[in-house]
C-alpha positions as CSV (number, residue, x, y, z in Angstrom):
1,X,18.7,163.0,78.4
2,X,19.2,159.7,80.1
3,X,21.6,159.5,83.1
4,X,23.4,156.3,83.6
5,X,24.6,155.9,87.2
6,X,28.2,155.1,88.0
7,X,27.1,151.8,89.5
8,X,25.3,150.8,86.3
9,X,28.3,152.0,84.3
10,X,30.8,150.0,86.3
11,X,28.6,146.8,86.2
12,X,28.5,147.2,82.5
13,X,32.3,147.7,82.4
14,X,32.1,151.1,80.8
15,X,33.3,153.4,83.6
16,X,35.9,153.3,86.3
17,X,37.4,155.8,88.7
18,X,40.6,157.4,87.5
19,X,43.8,157.6,89.6
20,X,42.6,161.0,90.9
21,X,39.3,159.5,92.2
22,X,37.1,161.2,89.6
23,X,34.7,159.0,87.7
24,X,33.2,159.8,84.3
25,X,29.4,159.9,84.3
26,X,28.0,158.9,80.9
27,X,24.9,160.6,79.7
28,X,22.8,159.5,76.7
29,X,21.6,162.6,75.1
30,X,20.7,164.3,71.8
31,X,22.8,165.5,68.9
32,X,22.0,169.1,69.6
33,X,22.7,169.0,73.4
34,X,25.1,171.8,74.3
35,X,27.8,169.5,75.7
36,X,27.7,167.3,72.6
37,X,27.9,170.3,70.3
38,X,30.7,171.8,72.4
39,X,32.8,168.6,72.1
40,X,32.2,168.5,68.3
41,X,33.3,172.2,68.1
42,X,36.5,171.3,70.0
43,X,37.0,168.4,67.5
44,X,36.6,170.7,64.5
45,X,39.0,173.2,66.0
46,X,41.6,170.6,66.6
47,X,41.3,168.7,63.3
48,X,40.6,171.7,61.0
49,X,44.2,172.7,60.8
50,X,45.3,169.2,60.0
51,X,43.0,169.0,57.0
52,X,43.2,172.6,55.8
53,X,45.3,171.6,52.7
54,X,42.7,169.0,51.7
55,X,39.8,171.5,52.1
56,X,41.7,174.1,50.1
57,X,42.0,171.5,47.3
58,X,38.2,171.5,47.1
59,X,37.7,168.0,48.4
60,X,34.0,167.5,48.8
61,X,32.9,167.1,52.4
62,X,29.8,165.1,53.3
63,X,26.9,167.0,54.8
64,X,26.6,166.9,58.5
65,X,24.1,164.4,59.8
66,X,20.5,165.5,60.4
67,X,19.5,165.6,64.1
68,X,16.6,163.2,63.4
69,X,18.9,160.6,61.9
70,X,21.1,160.3,65.0
71,X,20.0,157.3,67.0
72,X,22.0,158.2,70.2
73,X,24.7,160.5,71.5
74,X,26.8,159.7,74.5
75,X,28.7,162.3,76.5
76,X,31.0,161.6,79.4
77,X,31.0,164.3,82.0
78,X,33.8,164.6,84.6
79,X,33.0,167.1,87.4
80,X,31.0,169.7,85.5
81,X,32.9,169.4,82.2
82,X,32.0,167.4,79.1
83,X,35.0,165.1,78.4
84,X,34.1,162.7,75.6
85,X,31.5,161.9,73.1
86,X,30.4,159.5,70.3
87,X,27.2,159.2,68.3
88,X,25.3,156.7,66.3
89,X,23.9,157.6,62.9
90,X,21.2,155.5,61.2
91,X,21.0,155.7,57.4
92,X,18.8,153.6,55.1
93,X,21.9,151.5,54.3
94,X,24.1,151.3,57.4
95,X,24.7,152.3,61.0
96,X,27.6,154.7,61.4
97,X,29.6,155.7,64.4
98,X,30.1,159.5,64.3
99,X,32.2,162.1,66.0
100,X,34.2,160.0,68.6
101,X,36.2,162.6,70.5
102,X,37.9,163.1,73.8
103,X,38.8,166.6,75.0
104,X,42.6,167.0,75.5
105,X,42.3,167.4,79.3
106,X,40.8,164.0,79.6
107,X,42.8,161.8,77.2
108,X,44.6,158.6,78.1
109,X,41.7,157.5,80.4
110,X,40.0,155.0,78.0
111,X,37.1,157.3,77.4
112,X,37.1,156.7,73.6
113,X,36.9,153.0,74.2
114,X,34.0,153.6,76.7
115,X,32.2,155.8,74.2
116,X,32.5,153.2,71.5
117,X,31.2,150.5,73.9
118,X,28.2,152.6,74.7
119,X,27.4,153.2,71.1
120,X,27.9,149.6,70.2
121,X,25.5,148.5,73.0
122,X,22.8,150.9,71.8
123,X,23.3,149.7,68.2
124,X,22.9,146.1,69.3
125,X,19.7,147.0,71.2
126,X,18.3,148.6,68.0
127,X,19.0,145.5,65.9
128,X,22.2,146.6,64.1
129,X,24.3,143.7,62.9
130,X,27.3,145.8,62.1
131,X,28.7,149.3,62.4
132,X,30.9,151.4,60.1
133,X,32.9,154.5,60.7
134,X,35.1,156.9,58.9
135,X,38.2,158.7,60.1
136,X,41.0,160.5,58.2
137,X,44.4,159.7,57.0
138,X,45.9,162.4,59.2
139,X,44.5,160.9,62.4
140,X,46.9,158.0,63.3
141,X,45.7,158.0,66.9
142,X,42.1,157.3,65.7
143,X,43.3,154.6,63.3
144,X,45.3,152.9,66.0
145,X,42.3,153.1,68.4
146,X,39.8,151.5,66.0
147,X,42.3,148.8,65.1
148,X,42.9,148.0,68.8
149,X,39.2,147.9,69.4
150,X,38.5,145.1,66.9
151,X,37.4,147.3,63.9
152,X,38.5,146.1,60.5
153,X,39.6,148.4,57.7
154,X,37.3,148.5,54.7
155,X,37.0,150.4,51.4
156,X,35.5,153.9,51.8
157,X,31.7,153.7,51.9
158,X,28.8,156.0,51.2
159,X,29.7,159.7,51.1
160,X,33.4,158.9,51.6
161,X,33.8,156.6,48.6
162,X,36.3,157.8,46.1
163,X,38.0,160.4,48.3
164,X,41.7,160.1,49.2
165,X,41.3,161.3,52.8
166,X,39.1,158.7,54.4
167,X,40.1,155.6,56.3
168,X,37.0,153.5,57.0
169,X,36.3,150.6,59.3
170,X,33.7,148.0,60.0
171,X,32.8,146.0,63.1
172,X,30.3,143.1,63.3
173,X,28.0,143.1,66.3
174,X,26.6,139.6,66.4
175,X,28.1,137.3,68.9
176,X,29.8,135.1,66.3
177,X,31.1,138.2,64.5
178,X,32.5,139.6,67.7
179,X,34.3,136.4,68.5
180,X,35.6,136.0,64.9
181,X,36.9,139.6,64.9
182,X,38.6,139.2,68.2
183,X,40.4,136.0,67.1
184,X,41.5,137.6,63.8
C-alpha cells in the first residue's frame, strides 16, 4: 500500500480540507485490501435493489475482475474510515475504470472527482491513451458525474455490449485529447 501525503495530494490538486477541517488521505492499494473490499460491498448493497428487476430477468453480468488484472486501487480515508474508492483494470484491449464509489457519509465533497483524477494519473503513467468505464441506466448521479468530468458517452463495449442496462463512457488521456474534450 502506498501512502500519499496530504501535502503531495494538495500540490497535485487531488485533496483539500473539508469545511469541518478533515482531510481525505488517499492510499494506493490492492483490489483485495479490506477497505477497498468494504467500499465495494457498500456499493453492491446500495445498487443491488436498484437493479434487482434486471437481475431477475436473467441479464448476464460480467465476471468480476481478477485481482492480477487490476493496475491500481485508490481508497480515500477520512479519520479511520474508508470513504471513497476507484480502480483501474487492464485488459488486452482497453483500460477500464472500475467501481467508483463514495460512502454516503462522505458524499458531496468531490471525492469521486478526486478518485477519478488519481486513476487517470496512474493510467497516464502506465502509458494508457484512453480510459473507458461502464455505469448503469439507473445511476443518474454517476452519469452526471462522468459527463461533468469530461467523459464522452460511447456504445457499450466489451462485456457490456448488447445489454440494455449499461451506459458507457470514454476519456482520452493525451494532452491534445484532454484539451479537445474540455472544449467540446
